[in-house]
N, C-alpha and C positions, 0 to 999 in steps of 0.2 A: 310611625309605628303606632299599634294600639297598645293602651297599658295592660302590663300583666294582671292575671289574675293572682288576689293573693291567697295563695294555698293554704297557708298559716300564718300565726304570729308568734310561731316561736322557732328558733334552728332546731335542726335535728342533725346530733351528733354522730359521725360515723366514721369507724377504725378502717384507716386507710392503708394500702401499702405501697410505698415507695417504688416510683416508677410504673404504679399503675396509672391509666387515664380513667377518671370517671368524666360521665356528660350529666352536667347539670339541667334542670330545666328552667328554662327561661320565660316558658308563658304561662306558668302555674295551674295548667290544668291536667299535669300527669297526675296517674292515680298513683305511682310510684314514686312519690317523694321522697328525697328533694332530686331524683334521677329523671332523666326522660326516657318517656314510654313510647313516644311518637305522637302524641295529640295535638301539637301542634301544627300538623301538617294541615295544607292550605292557607296558612297563616302568615304572619309577618316574623314570629319565631323560628328560632334555630336552637338547638341545644349549645351548650358552651361547657367544652373541653376543659378539665381539671387535673394536670399531671401530679401527684403527690411527689412531696421533694422528701420527704421522712413516712416511713411508718408510724402511727399512732391515731390518736382519733382528732379529728377536726370538725366544725360545726358547719354545716351546710345552710344557708337562707333559705328561709321557706315564703316570705311574704315578698320576694323579687324585687326589693326597693334597695338592696344594700349597692354600696359605692363599691362593696369590695368583692364583687361578683366574682366566685360562687359564694364565698364565704359571708358569713353572718357579721355585721357591724353594727347592729343593735336597731338598725334604720325600725324594724316591727314596733320598738317603743313608740315610735312617732305617730303611728297609724292611728285614725280614728277608729 
């Protein structure tokens, strides 16, 4: 598998709704970060489903290097 594109070096806060599923971009090419817009087609990546366990704001990773995908774990701070 190839490395994802670093779409950003800061997370994006999104207000999510309990029980709703969101599809996080794993390739970094989506114009609608942090969510998938199908830009991965023809490659090694696929969107990752995230179902909100409660309503509120969560921080989605945009650097695509988080160990806690799809949510930010601060990995962007270690990127060059």
